[in-house]
Each structure stands twice: as structure tokens, then as C-alpha cells.
C-alpha positions as semicolon CSV with decimal commas, in nm:
position;residue;x (nm);y (nm);z (nm)
1;X;2,252;-2,676;4,518
2;X;2,305;-2,903;4,842
3;X;2,148;-2,657;5,080
4;X;1,821;-2,668;4,863
5;X;1,739;-2,999;4,990
6;X;1,699;-2,855;5,362
7;X;1,413;-2,655;5,513
8;X;1,463;-2,388;5,776
9;X;1,202;-2,404;6,053
10;X;1,179;-2,191;6,369
11;X;1,254;-2,405;6,686
12;X;1,299;-2,409;7,049
13;X;1,605;-2,633;7,135
14;X;1,701;-2,733;7,502
15;X;2,046;-2,624;7,579
16;X;2,173;-2,931;7,777
17;X;2,530;-2,804;7,845
18;X;2,373;-2,518;8,056
19;X;2,150;-2,739;8,246
20;X;2,468;-2,993;8,307
21;X;2,677;-2,692;8,422
22;X;2,411;-2,476;8,637
23;X;2,122;-2,695;8,686
24;X;1,889;-2,462;8,520
25;X;1,674;-2,525;8,241
26;X;1,766;-2,314;7,918
27;X;1,565;-2,296;7,612
28;X;1,702;-2,126;7,278
29;X;1,464;-1,988;7,028
30;X;1,658;-2,040;6,686
31;X;1,613;-2,133;6,308
32;X;1,714;-2,492;6,241
33;X;1,769;-2,633;5,898
34;X;1,637;-3,012;5,837
35;X;1,645;-3,226;5,560
36;X;1,282;-3,333;5,523
37;X;1,359;-3,692;5,429
38;X;1,508;-3,765;5,762
39;X;1,185;-3,717;5,949
40;X;1,064;-4,017;6,081
41;X;0,725;-3,861;6,227
42;X;0,542;-3,535;6,369
43;X;0,245;-3,417;6,554
44;X;0,092;-3,131;6,667
45;X;0,175;-2,997;7,027
46;X;0,117;-2,705;7,241
47;X;0,393;-2,505;7,425
48;X;0,241;-2,401;7,782
49;X;0,517;-2,144;7,835
50;X;0,462;-1,942;7,526
51;X;0,074;-2,019;7,481
52;X;0,120;-2,130;7,117
53;X;0,083;-2,424;6,905
54;X;0,386;-2,575;6,762
55;X;0,467;-2,908;6,586
56;X;0,676;-3,194;6,743
57;X;0,915;-3,383;6,523
58;X;1,111;-3,691;6,553
59;X;1,421;-3,747;6,300
60;X;1,540;-4,075;6,222
61;X;1,846;-4,042;6,425
62;X;1,636;-4,036;6,749
63;X;1,662;-3,667;6,770
64;X;1,331;-3,483;6,880
65;X;1,268;-3,105;6,788
66;X;0,982;-2,873;6,880
67;X;0,895;-2,613;6,607
68;X;0,734;-2,280;6,658
69;X;0,505;-2,341;6,379
70;X;0,148;-2,495;6,386
71;X;0,126;-2,849;6,215
72;X;-0,055;-2,683;5,884
73;X;0,198;-2,447;5,815
74;X;0,495;-2,707;5,878
75;X;0,311;-2,947;5,611
76;X;0,301;-2,642;5,363
77;X;0,677;-2,609;5,409
78;X;0,714;-2,975;5,362
79;X;0,497;-2,978;5,045
80;X;0,633;-2,720;4,857
81;X;0,999;-2,629;4,979
82;X;1,158;-2,758;4,636
83;X;0,883;-2,607;4,420
């Protein structure tokens, strides 16, 4: 299956449409499916608002995502998602 290539990760995304319309920063917690081979780099990060450790990833297309997963859990997903 094609979708088996993707991994689903809990993420916090920035809603730029709401910011553009209202001037209020809007963050949405959601699950995102990503293609691991499109990741160019990642590193450990901390969310001050949530007070949790997460993982910042950068995709080859230039998009950046903040994942609500500690880096060790994210690496486990990467290494075992197709097994």
C-alpha cells in the first residue's frame, strides 16, 4: 500500500489563515502523516507553552513542523514504521 510509506505523528501546527484574518496566533494540535524520506533534518526542541519536549523537523520542501514527541520516540517511529 502507498500509505504504508507514511508515518503518523502528533504535531502542533500554526494556522496562518487565522493570524492573517484576526491578528491572533492560532496553534492547532493534530496528527500529520509524513513521508520519512522527505525529512532533511530534525532536532530536539521544547515547547514553553505546553512544557513538554518535542521534535522539530524540517522537510526537503522547506516546511518546518513541531512534533509533540520527544526525539527518542520520534526516532523509534522512523526506524520501525515499515517493519
